[in-house]
C-alpha positions as CSV (number, residue, x, y, z in Angstrom):
1,M,-108.8,2.6,-16.5
2,S,-108.5,4.0,-13.3
3,R,-106.2,2.6,-10.6
4,S,-106.7,2.5,-7.0
5,L,-104.2,4.5,-4.8
6,E,-103.6,2.4,-1.1
7,T,-104.0,5.2,1.9
8,T,-103.3,5.3,5.5
9,L,-104.8,7.9,7.8
10,S,-103.0,7.9,11.3
11,I,-104.2,9.6,14.4
12,N,-101.1,9.3,17.0
13,T,-101.4,9.3,20.8
14,I,-104.4,9.7,21.7
15,R,-103.6,10.2,25.6
16,V,-106.6,9.5,28.5
17,K,-106.5,8.5,32.1
18,A,-108.1,5.5,32.2
19,Y,-109.0,2.5,35.1
20,H,-108.0,-0.5,33.8
21,G,-105.7,-3.3,35.2
22,W,-105.4,-6.6,36.4
23,Y,-105.5,-5.4,39.7
24,A,-107.6,-4.1,41.7
25,S,-105.1,-0.9,42.8
26,E,-104.6,-0.2,39.4
27,R,-108.7,0.4,38.3
28,K,-108.6,2.2,41.6
29,L,-105.7,4.9,41.1
30,G,-105.7,4.6,37.1
31,G,-103.3,5.4,34.6
32,M,-102.2,6.9,31.2
33,Y,-103.3,5.4,28.1
34,S,-102.2,6.6,24.8
35,I,-104.2,4.7,21.6
36,S,-103.1,4.7,18.0
37,I,-105.5,4.2,14.9
38,N,-104.4,3.4,11.4
39,V,-107.3,3.5,9.0
40,Y,-106.0,1.7,5.2
41,A,-107.9,2.2,2.4
42,N,-108.0,1.6,-1.2
43,V,-109.5,4.6,-3.3
44,D,-109.5,5.6,-6.7
45,E,-106.5,7.4,-8.2
46,N,-109.3,9.9,-9.5
47,E,-110.8,10.7,-5.9
48,N,-110.6,14.3,-5.1
49,F,-110.4,14.1,-1.4
50,E,-112.5,16.8,-1.2
51,D,-115.6,15.1,0.4
52,L,-115.8,14.2,4.6
53,E,-118.8,11.4,3.8
54,E,-115.8,9.7,1.8
55,S,-113.0,9.7,4.1
56,V,-113.1,9.3,8.1
57,N,-113.9,12.0,10.6
58,Y,-110.8,12.1,13.0
59,E,-113.4,13.6,15.7
60,N,-115.9,10.3,15.3
61,I,-112.9,8.4,15.8
62,Y,-111.8,10.1,18.8
63,S,-115.3,10.5,20.7
64,N,-115.4,6.5,19.9
65,V,-112.0,6.0,21.7
66,I,-112.8,8.5,24.7
67,E,-116.3,6.4,25.1
68,I,-114.8,3.3,25.4
69,M,-111.5,4.5,27.3
70,Q,-114.4,5.2,30.3
71,K,-114.9,1.9,30.9
72,E,-113.2,-0.6,32.8
73,F,-111.4,-3.1,31.4
74,R,-109.1,-5.7,33.3
75,L,-106.6,-6.3,30.3
76,I,-105.6,-4.0,27.8
77,E,-106.1,-6.7,24.9
78,S,-110.1,-6.7,25.7
79,C,-110.1,-2.8,25.7
80,C,-108.0,-2.7,22.3
81,K,-110.7,-5.5,20.8
82,A,-113.4,-3.1,22.2
83,I,-112.3,-0.1,20.5
84,H,-111.3,-1.8,17.4
85,D,-114.7,-3.2,17.2
86,N,-116.3,0.0,18.0
87,I,-114.5,2.0,15.5
88,R,-114.7,-0.4,12.7
89,R,-118.8,0.6,11.7
90,L,-116.8,4.2,10.6
91,K,-115.5,3.0,7.2
92,P,-116.6,-1.2,7.1
93,N,-114.6,-1.5,4.0
94,A,-111.2,-0.8,5.5
95,V,-108.5,-2.4,7.7
96,W,-108.3,-0.8,11.4
97,E,-105.3,-1.0,13.5
98,V,-105.4,0.2,16.8
99,T,-102.6,0.4,19.2
100,I,-103.1,0.8,23.1
101,V,-99.9,1.3,25.5
102,K,-100.0,1.2,29.3
103,E,-97.7,3.7,30.5
104,N,-95.7,3.0,33.7
105,P,-97.3,-0.5,34.2
106,P,-96.8,-2.0,37.6
107,I,-93.7,-3.9,37.1
108,K,-90.4,-2.6,37.5
109,F,-88.0,-1.3,35.2
110,V,-91.1,-1.7,32.6
111,G,-91.8,2.1,30.8
112,S,-94.7,0.6,29.0
113,T,-96.8,-2.3,27.7
114,S,-98.6,-2.4,24.3
115,Y,-101.0,-4.5,22.7
116,T,-102.1,-3.7,18.8
117,I,-105.2,-5.2,16.5
118,K,-105.1,-5.0,13.0
119,G,-108.0,-6.4,10.6
């Protein structure tokens, strides 16, 4: 009887300039964002880990993130949810975790804010 292995694939810190924010000035000037993705899945312990079709292609994740980040969102929560909903299609049976970090938000002495969705 074979067992399953818990796996995590991580793509860390996709940095992109985007035009999100509650204030019109944020959406006009843009800002830097970092997006990190974790994909959690169970695989058979006999998996050979050599078939890209059985895995998740990093390039597909990256292109999906960039596509969503090109849209305009008022809140990072809605942007994070859009990314999560979009990339889940790549491996529907996996658990996806998306974290978006907004660097230098317009709040004095705050270096970044972040939001995470997992499911």
